[in-house]
C-alpha positions as CSV (number, residue, x, y, z in Angstrom):
1,M,6.6,-3.2,31.4
2,R,4.2,-0.7,29.9
3,N,2.1,-0.5,33.2
4,S,5.0,0.5,35.3
5,V,5.7,3.2,33.0
6,I,2.7,4.4,32.6
7,L,-0.6,5.5,34.8
8,P,-3.6,3.5,34.3
9,Q,-6.1,4.7,32.4
10,S,-10.0,4.0,32.4
11,N,-9.9,3.2,29.0
12,D,-6.7,0.8,29.0
13,D,-8.8,-2.6,29.0
14,G,-9.8,-1.7,25.3
15,K,-6.1,-0.3,24.2
16,L,-4.3,-4.0,26.2
17,L,-6.7,-6.0,25.0
18,E,-6.2,-5.0,21.0
19,N,-2.4,-4.6,21.8
20,A,-3.2,-9.1,23.0
21,I,-4.7,-9.3,19.6
22,Y,-2.1,-7.8,17.6
23,L,0.5,-9.9,19.2
24,H,-1.6,-12.8,18.4
25,L,-1.3,-11.7,15.1
26,R,1.5,-11.6,14.5
27,R,2.9,-14.5,15.5
28,Y,0.3,-16.7,14.0
29,T,-1.3,-15.0,10.2
30,D,1.4,-16.6,8.0
31,P,4.4,-15.5,6.9
32,S,2.9,-14.2,3.4
33,Q,0.2,-12.0,5.0
34,K,0.6,-8.6,5.7
35,I,-1.5,-7.3,9.0
36,S,-2.3,-3.7,8.5
37,Y,-4.7,-0.6,9.7
38,F,-7.7,0.2,7.4
39,Y,-8.5,4.1,7.7
40,E,-11.2,5.9,4.6
41,G,-14.4,7.8,7.5
42,Y,-14.3,5.0,9.5
43,E,-11.1,2.8,10.9
44,C,-10.8,-0.8,11.1
45,D,-8.4,-2.3,13.5
46,F,-6.9,-5.2,11.4
47,V,-6.6,-5.9,8.0
48,I,-5.7,-9.6,7.3
49,Q,-3.7,-9.7,3.3
50,C,-2.2,-12.1,1.8
51,E,-1.3,-10.2,-2.4
52,E,-3.8,-8.1,-3.4
53,H,-6.5,-10.7,-1.4
54,T,-8.1,-9.3,2.0
55,D,-8.5,-13.2,4.2
56,A,-10.1,-11.2,7.3
57,L,-11.5,-8.2,8.6
58,I,-10.8,-7.8,12.6
59,Q,-12.4,-5.3,15.3
60,V,-11.5,-4.8,18.9
61,C,-13.4,-3.4,21.9
62,W,-13.8,-4.7,25.6
63,T,-17.4,-4.6,24.8
64,L,-20.3,-4.0,22.0
65,C,-22.8,-3.3,25.4
66,D,-22.6,1.0,24.8
67,I,-24.7,1.4,20.7
68,E,-21.8,4.1,20.5
69,T,-19.0,1.6,20.2
70,R,-21.9,-0.7,18.8
71,N,-22.2,1.1,15.9
72,R,-18.7,2.9,15.4
73,E,-17.2,-1.0,15.4
74,L,-19.9,-2.5,12.5
75,R,-19.3,0.6,10.7
76,G,-15.4,0.3,9.8
77,L,-15.7,-3.6,9.6
78,K,-18.8,-2.2,6.7
79,T,-17.2,1.0,5.1
80,A,-13.3,-1.9,5.1
81,S,-15.9,-5.2,3.8
82,E,-17.2,-2.5,1.0
83,I,-13.3,-1.5,-0.2
84,T,-11.8,-4.8,0.1
85,G,-14.3,-6.8,-0.7
86,C,-13.7,-9.4,2.2
87,R,-16.5,-11.0,3.9
88,N,-15.3,-12.4,7.3
89,C,-15.9,-10.4,9.2
90,T,-14.9,-10.1,13.5
91,I,-15.2,-8.7,16.1
92,V,-13.1,-10.0,19.2
93,T,-14.7,-8.7,22.7
94,F,-14.1,-9.1,25.6
95,D,-16.7,-12.0,26.8
96,E,-19.6,-11.8,24.3
97,E,-19.9,-14.0,21.6
98,A,-23.3,-13.2,19.2
99,E,-23.6,-12.9,15.2
100,L,-24.7,-9.9,14.5
101,D,-26.0,-9.0,10.5
102,Y,-25.5,-5.4,10.2
103,F,-27.2,-4.0,6.2
104,G,-26.3,-7.1,4.9
105,L,-22.8,-8.3,6.2
106,K,-22.4,-11.0,8.5
107,V,-19.9,-10.2,11.7
108,K,-19.1,-12.5,14.3
109,V,-18.4,-11.7,17.8
110,V,-16.1,-13.9,19.2
111,P,-14.4,-13.7,22.7
112,A,-11.1,-13.0,23.6
113,W,-9.8,-16.1,25.3
114,K,-11.8,-17.9,22.6
115,W,-10.3,-16.2,20.0
116,L,-6.8,-16.6,20.9
117,G,-7.1,-20.2,21.5
118,K,-8.3,-20.4,17.5
119,A,-7.2,-17.8,15.5
120,I,-4.5,-18.6,12.9
121,I,-6.1,-16.5,9.9
122,N,-6.2,-19.0,6.6
123,R,-7.6,-18.2,3.3
């Protein structure tokens, strides 16, 4: 429906992927968990919390090939991790998979097809 009302833009793929991840989180997170957004100078797309405990930090982007995009996504996770104390950090991309170390923070990079198949956030 969205695509029939809005003219396509070059950066729509990332927005559509982020929307798909959000909808998946809404369907499959435990009712006691809250999905929120983080912004403290840098952003983190999804913060999954249960009461005061942060269970997961998730960034979504189409690709990490561009160094500026990679650094932006990692900075957002690092900042959110420092403030929340959460070390469960993931970047969901269209098709990339890796494990990154960003200033001591371990970050899983997971392709969307794999993440969508098993991404039920558990404590």
